[in-house]
KEKE-3310 file (N, C-alpha, C; in steps of 0.2 Angstrom, whole numbers, plus 5000, padded with zeros to 4 digits):
npx = (5494:5489:5483:5468:5454:5446:5453:5465:5459:5452:5462:5469:5459:5460:5472:5471:5462:5471:5480:5472:5468:5458:5459:5469:5487:5490:5479:5480:5492:5488:5479:5488:5493:5484:5482:5482:5496:5508:5523:5536:5549:5564:5568:5563:5555:5553:5563:5575:5574:5567:5571:5566:5562:5570:5572:5582:5581:5588:5599:5593:5587:5572:5559:5550:5533:5517:5500:5493:5496:5497:5502:5515:5521:5529:5542:5547:5559:5562:5551:5548:5542:5531:5526:5512:5507:5503:5503:5507:5515:5525:5531:5536:5546:5555:5571:5580:5581:5576:5564:5548:5541:5527:5518:5504:5488:5486:5498:5514:5520:5532:5537:5546:5560:5557:5543:5540:5544:5535:5523:5526:5526:5513:5507)
npy = (4482:4489:4505:4514:4513:4524:4536:4536:4535:4547:4556:4551:4555:4569:4571:4568:4578:4589:4586:4588:4601:4604:4607:4615:4613:4616:4611:4598:4596:4600:4590:4579:4580:4574:4562:4544:4535:4525:4520:4514:4501:4493:4483:4473:4482:4478:4470:4476:4489:4505:4509:4515:4520:4529:4543:4552:4568:4580:4580:4581:4572:4563:4556:4542:4540:4531:4530:4519:4501:4497:4508:4508:4498:4499:4502:4490:4479:4488:4491:4481:4480:4489:4503:4509:4526:4543:4557:4568:4562:4557:4569:4574:4565:4568:4573:4589:4598:4588:4580:4575:4561:4558:4545:4542:4536:4543:4549:4555:4565:4577:4584:4596:4602:4615:4616:4606:4611:4622:4615:4609:4620:4624:4613)
npz = (4835:4824:4821:4827:4817:4812:4814:4806:4793:4792:4792:4781:4771:4773:4768:4755:4751:4753:4742:4731:4732:4740:4753:4766:4769:4782:4789:4788:4795:4808:4810:4811:4824:4833:4828:4827:4823:4814:4818:4809:4812:4809:4817:4831:4843:4856:4859:4855:4857:4851:4835:4824:4807:4795:4784:4773:4768:4758:4766:4779:4793:4793:4802:4798:4796:4796:4790:4789:4789:4776:4770:4773:4767:4756:4762:4765:4773:4782:4789:4796:4809:4819:4829:4838:4839:4845:4834:4841:4852:4843:4839:4851:4854:4845:4839:4839:4824:4816:4805:4799:4790:4782:4777:4768:4762:4751:4746:4750:4763:4767:4782:4787:4798:4802:4802:4811:4823:4823:4825:4837:4845:4845:4850)
capx = (5499:5486:5479:5461:5453:5443:5458:5469:5454:5450:5469:5470:5454:5462:5478:5468:5459:5476:5483:5467:5467:5452:5461:5476:5492:5490:5474:5483:5497:5485:5476:5493:5495:5480:5480:5486:5500:5512:5530:5540:5555:5567:5569:5558:5556:5552:5569:5581:5572:5564:5576:5563:5564:5572:5573:5586:5579:5592:5603:5590:5584:5565:5557:5545:5527:5512:5493:5490:5501:5498:5506:5522:5523:5535:5548:5550:5561:5563:5545:5546:5538:5529:5523:5507:5508:5500:5507:5510:5520:5531:5534:5539:5552:5560:5577:5580:5583:5573:5557:5543:5539:5521:5515:5496:5485:5486:5504:5519:5521:5538:5536:5553:5561:5553:5536:5539:5544:5529:5518:5527:5524:5505:5504)
capy = (4485:4494:4510:4515:4514:4530:4542:4536:4536:4554:4559:4550:4559:4575:4571:4568:4585:4593:4585:4590:4608:4605:4608:4618:4609:4618:4608:4591:4596:4600:4583:4574:4580:4569:4556:4538:4534:4519:4521:4507:4499:4487:4477:4472:4487:4475:4467:4481:4497:4508:4513:4519:4520:4536:4545:4558:4573:4585:4580:4582:4566:4563:4550:4539:4538:4529:4530:4511:4496:4497:4514:4507:4492:4500:4502:4483:4477:4494:4492:4474:4480:4496:4505:4514:4532:4549:4562:4572:4559:4557:4575:4575:4561:4569:4577:4595:4598:4582:4581:4569:4560:4555:4540:4541:4533:4548:4553:4556:4572:4579:4589:4598:4604:4621:4615:4602:4616:4626:4611:4608:4627:4624:4607)
capz = (4831:4820:4825:4827:4809:4811:4814:4800:4787:4792:4791:4774:4768:4773:4764:4748:4750:4752:4736:4726:4733:4744:4760:4766:4772:4789:4791:4788:4800:4814:4811:4813:4831:4837:4824:4829:4817:4814:4817:4808:4814:4806:4822:4836:4848:4863:4861:4853:4858:4845:4831:4819:4800:4794:4777:4772:4763:4758:4772:4785:4794:4794:4805:4794:4800:4791:4793:4789:4787:4769:4767:4775:4764:4751:4765:4766:4779:4786:4792:4799:4815:4820:4836:4837:4843:4842:4831:4847:4855:4839:4839:4857:4854:4839:4840:4836:4817:4812:4802:4799:4783:4783:4772:4768:4756:4745:4745:4756:4765:4771:4787:4789:4805:4804:4803:4817:4828:4823:4827:4844:4849:4845:4853)
cpx = (5496:5482:5471:5459:5450:5448:5462:5465:5453:5457:5470:5466:5457:5468:5476:5466:5465:5479:5478:5466:5461:5453:5468:5480:5492:5484:5476:5488:5494:5482:5482:5494:5491:5479:5485:5490:5505:5519:5534:5547:5558:5568:5564:5559:5556:5559:5575:5580:5570:5569:5572:5566:5565:5573:5577:5583:5584:5597:5600:5586:5576:5563:5550:5539:5522:5505:5490:5497:5502:5502:5513:5525:5529:5542:5551:5552:5562:5557:5543:5542:5536:5525:5517:5508:5505:5505:5511:5516:5526:5534:5538:5546:5557:5565:5577:5583:5581:5566:5554:5542:5533:5518:5508:5494:5485:5492:5508:5520:5527:5536:5543:5553:5557:5546:5535:5540:5538:5523:5519:5525:5516:5502:5502)
cpy = (4490:4499:4510:4516:4521:4536:4541:4537:4544:4558:4557:4554:4566:4576:4571:4575:4590:4592:4588:4598:4609:4607:4611:4613:4610:4613:4600:4591:4596:4593:4578:4574:4574:4562:4550:4536:4528:4522:4515:4507:4493:4481:4478:4477:4484:4472:4472:4488:4499:4512:4517:4518:4528:4537:4552:4562:4579:4586:4581:4575:4567:4556:4548:4537:4536:4529:4523:4507:4496:4503:4513:4501:4493:4501:4495:4481:4482:4495:4485:4474:4487:4497:4509:4520:4538:4553:4567:4569:4558:4563:4576:4571:4563:4574:4584:4594:4592:4584:4574:4568:4555:4551:4540:4538:4537:4552:4553:4563:4573:4585:4591:4601:4610:4621:4611:4607:4620:4622:4610:4614:4627:4618:4608)
cpz = (4826:4823:4824:4820:4808:4810:4807:4793:4787:4790:4783:4769:4767:4768:4756:4746:4749:4745:4730:4727:4737:4751:4760:4770:4780:4793:4793:4794:4807:4815:4814:4820:4835:4834:4827:4823:4819:4813:4816:4811:4811:4811:4827:4842:4855:4864:4860:4855:4851:4841:4826:4812:4798:4786:4777:4767:4763:4764:4779:4787:4796:4797:4801:4798:4794:4795:4793:4788:4780:4766:4769:4771:4759:4755:4766:4772:4784:4790:4794:4805:4815:4827:4834:4842:4840:4839:4836:4850:4850:4839:4845:4858:4849:4841:4837:4829:4813:4810:4802:4792:4784:4777:4773:4762:4750:4744:4751:4757:4770:4776:4790:4796:4807:4806:4809:4823:4829:4827:4835:4848:4850:4849:4860)
residu = (MET:THR:PRO:ASN:ASP:GLN:THR:PRO:ARG:SER:LEU:ASP:GLU:LEU:ALA:ALA:ALA:VAL:GLN:SER:GLY:GLY:ALA:GLU:LEU:GLU:GLN:LEU:LEU:ALA:ALA:VAL:LEU:ASP:ALA:GLU:LEU:LEU:ALA:PRO:SER:PRO:SER:ASP:PRO:SER:VAL:ASP:GLY:PHE:SER:GLY:ALA:TRP:ALA:ASP:ILE:ASP:GLY:VAL:PRO:HIS:LEU:VAL:LEU:GLY:THR:THR:VAL:GLU:THR:LEU:GLN:PRO:LEU:GLY:ASP:ARG:ALA:ALA:TYR:ALA:LEU:THR:LEU:SER:GLY:ARG:ARG:ALA:LEU:GLY:GLY:LEU:GLY:GLU:GLY:ALA:GLY:LEU:LEU:LEU:HIS:THR:GLU:HIS:GLY:VAL:PHE:ALA:ILE:GLY:PRO:ASP:LEU:VAL:GLU:ASP:LEU:ARG:ALA:GLY:ALA)
# end
């Protein structure tokens, strides 16, 4: 259930650099594609199928992803289970008009539908 330790750490470090102005958001977005991420689910995906944890930002649904189990703890029961998947796979399964909400050790980043489409185009 936990992703490879090296990928999330580098993504978390990049998130910290974005927060401090030491890296551009575009670098973080590019790193998301190949990162192994956790997609939380309130129910067991092997029994009920994957439903994901969703957040509404200004009326736009965002699939919640995390870099570590710890980054998903604030979700409580909404993160009772989690699947490990690449950012690329998460984008591929995301419906049109939806975004991603990435929880890292250094903050939460909303990736809106326009940026999701840009990432898909470059993937």
